[in-house]
N, C-alpha and C positions, 0 to 999 in steps of 0.2 A: 383541454376542457375538463380534465379529471377533477380539478379543484372545484369547478362550478357545480358539477354533478354531485360531488361530495357535500357541498353546502346545502343543496336542495334535499338530498337524502336525509341529512341531519334535521332539517326543518320538518320534513314529513314524519320522521320518527318522534319528534317532540310533540307534534299534533296528535299522535296516537297515544301519548301519555308515557313514553319511556323516560326514565330518570335522566335529568339534564347532563350531569357530570359523566355518566356512563355512556350516554348517547354520543357526546362529543368525543370522548376518549375512544370508544369502540369504533366509530366511523373513521376517525383519524387513523387508528391502527390498521383497519382493513384496507382502506384506500392507500395509506402510506406504504404498507408492505407490498401491495399490488403494484404501485407505481415506481417505488424506488428501492424496495427491499428492506429487510429488518435493520440494516445498518443506519437507516435514516434516523432512528430513534436512539442512536448511541449516545448522543449528548443530552438526552432527556433528563437523566439524573442531575446534571449540572444546572439545567433550567429549574428543576424543582428546588434544588438547594438555593439558588438565587432568589426564588420566591419566598422561601422560608426565612431568608436573611434580610428581606426587604424591610427597612426601618419604617417606611411610609405606611405599609400595610399593617404594621404592628398596631396602628391606631384603631383599626377596625374592631378587634375584640374588646379593646378597652372602652371605646364609645358604646359598643353593644352592652357591655357590663354596666356602664353608667346608666343607660336607659332602662335596663331590666331592674336594677336596684330601685330607681325612682318610681318605676311602675308599681313596685311592691310597697311603696310608702303611702299608697292611696292619694298621691299627689293630684291625679286627674279628678278624683271625686271632690276634693276640697276646692279645687280651682273652679270646677263647673258649678258647684253649689253657690260659691261666692259671686262669680260673674253673673249667674242667672238672676240673683237678687239685685245686682247693680243695674242691669240692663232690662230687667223684666218689664218695667213700666213703659218701654218704648215698643212701638210696633215692630215685630221681627226681632225684638231684643234677645229672646232666648237663642235664636239662630245666630245672631251677631256674637253673643257670648260664647257660643260653641266654636265659631271661627277663631276668636281671640284666644280661647283656651287651647285650641288645636295648634295655633302658632307658638304659644308658650311651651306646650308639650313637645312640639317639633324641635325647638331650640334647646330643650333640656333633656329630652329622651331620644328623639329621632326614631322611635320604634313605631312604625305605621300600624301594625297589627294591634299593639297594645293601646294606641290612641283611639283607633276606631272602635275597638271592643269596649273600652272604658266609656267613651261618649255614647255609644249605642246602649249601654246598660243604664247610664245615669241621665243623659240629656234627652234621648228619644222618648222615654215614657212621659217625661214632663211636657215635652212639646205636643205629644199626642193628647195628653190630658187637657191642654188648653186649645185643642182643636186646630193645631197647625196642619197645614196641608202635608200629607204623608210623603209625597215626592220631594217637597222642599226640605222637610226635616231629614230625610234619608240622604239626599244629595249633599246637604250641608255637612252632615257628619262624615260621609265618605271623603268629600273633598278636603275638609279640615284635617282629617287624619293623615292625608298624604303630604301635607306641608313639610313634613320631616325630610322629604326627598330633595327640597331645594333650600330650605332654611338651615344654615350651618349650626352645629356640626353634623353634616350629612354623610352617611356611608357612601352614597353614590358619588359625592364630590371627591372623597378620598380615593375611590376606585378610579375615577376619571383622571384624577391628578397623576396616579401611577401609570395608567395606560397612555396618557398623552404627554407625560413628562413635564407637567406643570406643577409648580409649588402649591401644595394644598392650602397654605395660608392665603395665597393670592386668589384661589378659587373661592374660599370662604368669604373673603371680602367682596369679591365680584358678585356673589350670589345674594348678598343682603338686599340690594336694591330691587332686583326682580322679585324676591320673596315678599317684600313689603308692598310692592305694586300689586302682586297677586292677591294678597290679603285685602288691600283696598278695593280691588275689583269685586271680590266676594261680598264684602260688606255693602258696597254700592248696589250690587244686584239684589241683595236681601232687602235693603231699604226701599228700592224701587218696586220690588215684588209686593212688599207689605203696603206700599202706598197705592198700588194699582188694585190689589186684592186684600183689603184690610181683614176680611174674615178668614183668610188663609194663614195669616201670621199676626194674630191679635196680641195686644199688650196684656200683661198680667193685671188682674184687678188689684187696686191699691191695697185692699185688705187681705190679699193673698199671703202676706207675711206681716206678723205683728211687730217685728223689729223695726226700729226707726232707722232713718237713712244714715245717721252717724255711725251707729253700730254696724250697719252693713258695710260701710266704707272701711271701718277698722278691721272687720273680719276678712274682707276681700284683700286688704293690704297684707294681713298676716299670711294669707294663702299664697299671695303673689310674690312677696319679697324674697323668701328663701330660694325658690327655683330661679328667680330673676337674678339674684346675686350669683348663683352658680353659673348661669349663662354668661354674665359679665366677666366673671373670673376666667372661665374657659376660653371664650372668644377674645376677651380683652388681652389675655396673655399672648394669644397668637397675633392679633392685629398690632399690638405694641412691639412685637419682636422679642418679647421676653422669653417665650417658649416656642418650641416647634409644635406642630399639631400632635405628634406622637407624645411629647412631654405633657401637653395640655390635656390629652385624653387620659393620661394617668392621673393628673390632677382632678379631672372630672370624676373619675372612679372613686377617688378618696372623698371628694366633695359629696358625691351621692351617698356614701356611707355615713358621712356627718349629718346629712339631711335625714337619713333614715333614723339616726339616733334622736334628732330633734323632734321628729314626728312619732317617737317612741315605737318604731317598727323594727329596730335593729335586733337581730339575733344571729347566732352563728348558723342556724338552719337557713335563715333568709340568705345569708352570704353564700352558703353551699348551694342552695337552689339556684341563685342568680348565676353563680359560676358555672353550674352544670348547664343551664340554658344557654349561657354565653358560648360554651364549648360546642354545643349542638349547632347553633347558628353559624359560628365561625367555621366549623368543620364543613358545613354545607357550602358556604361561600368559597372556601379554599379548595374543596373538591371540584366545584365548577371551574375554578381558576386553573386547576391542573388539567382537567379535561379540555378546557379552552386552549391552554398552552400547547397541548398535543395537536389539537385541531388546527391551530394557526400555523404550527410547524409543518404539518402535512399540506395545508392549503398553500403555503409559500413554496415548498419544495416542488409541488406539482404545477407551479406557475399561475395559480388562480389569482394571486395578487396583481400580477402584471396585466391580466385581462381586465380585471375590475378597474385598475388605475387608468388603463388606456381608454376604456369606455367612458368613465366618469370625467376624465380630463378633457374629452372631446364633446361634452354636452354643449348645446347651444346656450349662450348666456354666460359662459365662463364660470366664475366663482358663484355668481347668483344662481345660475342653473344648477350647479352642483349642490349648493346649500338647500335649495327648494326640494330637489330630488332626495337628498339624504335625509332631510327632516321628514318628508312624506314617508320614506321607507321605514324610518325608526318609529313613526307614529303607527303605521300599519302593523309592523312587527310587534309593537306593544300590545296589540289586541290578542296576541297568541302566545308570546313568550315573555319571560321575566326580564326586569331591567338588568339583572346581573349577567345573564347570557348575552344581552345586547351589548353591554359594556365590554365584555371580554372577547366577543366574536366579531360583532359588526363594527364597533368603533376602531379597532386596530386596522381594519380594511380601509376605512374611510380616512383615517388620520394622515397617511402619506399623501393622498390626493389633496386634502385640505392644505397641507404644508406646501405642496408643489404649486398650488394656485394662490399662495400668499395670504391665506385666511388667518387672521389672528387666532392663535390657539385658545386664548381665554374666552373670546367671543364664541368660538366653536363649542367649547366645553360647556358654557352656560346654556347655549341653545340645546345641546343634547340633554343636559340635566333637567331643564324645564320640560322638554319633550318627553323624557322618560317618566316624569311624574304622572303623565296621563295614563301610563300602562297599568297603574293601580285602579283606574276608574273605568277603563274601556272594556265593555263586554266582548266575548263571553268569559274571559279568564281574569278579569280585574280582581285582584286579591281583596281590595277594600270592600267590594260587593259581597264577597263570600264571608268576610269577617262580620259585616253588619247583619247579613241574613242569619248568621249563626246565633246572634243574640237578640234579634228583633222579635217583638211579639208576633203571634200567629196571624194577627189582623193585618200585618204588613206583608204584602205580596212581593214576590221577586220583581215583577214587572214595574211596581212602583219605585223600587230601588233603582232599577235600570233607567226609568223615566226621569228620576230625580237627578242623576249624575250627568245627564246630557248637557244641560246649560253650563255646568261647571267644566266639562270637557271643552266646550266651545270657548269658555273664558280662558282656559289654559292655552288653547291654540291661539287665541287672540293675543295673549301676552307673548307667546313665542314669535308670532308675526311682528309684534312691536319691537322685540329684541333684534329680529332679523333686519327690520327696516331702519331702526334708530339705535344702533349700538353705541353711538356717541352719548346719547342721553343716559345710558346705563354705565358709562365710563368703561366700556369694553374695548375701545380702540386706542 
């Protein structure tokens, strides 16, 4: 039972706010030495070396770099302004444009914090100006910003591919369908909300913009085509089998620099700042990975994995019972800890059981990825909520942000359930 105790001690320490990487590494060291002695960690250097030489994980810093460079090109600002003019004449049009821009930013940058902050600074004031319901506006921005977790190229899909041993290209292809379904559900909800409560999501007055429709379409296309071309090049090269995800991530980094030049935002200072931020984010991810590796080693050596596997494999309902419990556990844990920790700690514990029960790895991975997306929205520690609150006007209260994300959390859960019930529809079996 030492492994189980170790697991709950780590969770309690995380809830008290201790740094994730040091919590997992420290707990593993204490319990590992207590149970097996210091010799248990003799092979730890070799595990660290294998992580550093992992070609799949090399795509993580490269995609992060691509996203940060695009963030600095003011891509989000131009997209939001153009989309807002295109859809402004429709009830709920500003919210719909926010969802569509969120999807484009997800596929081109994948940086959740940058997307939420950009849309919070640009889109939220406009929606509030035209008397949009505050909760609807806040919920739309937070949910749209998290689309980068499921729409490829997604960092979480790369991590899950490595943890579960699934080709990242296959994961990217499998995630496209669920991602589009989720976008469609968001748009349908906004249209329904605007129809039921027209005063809460009004259309923009026709004289709100003096530009004619043709000029608006041309301007929107100029804002959309460059990032869309980059998306098609990066993902198309993977889906066509021309490049591996790691190679395409390098291509994406170069493409982002080309776009920066096109938007006249290129400078060596911008490249330096982007590289510096990339190093910081990558160091955080890999520090957590090293701590998680030590934790998983100690957990396995103390027999915790056998206990978990035995309990989960004997659940009533077989594979269905296991999937329901594991998805519920990931959803609940997402309220308190980040998707990176769940991916490196919880998923390796669940994966052998899923394999033993004959669950298709691709199906299991997409279920987890979609489920983990909710961790950015769920109070009290949803990062998107903090990002938006940091840039929202003082008139927007925290409770309105929390209230606004609830329908979107329910929509995400509904899509997870649909993937669970109808995997064939999504091509996951």
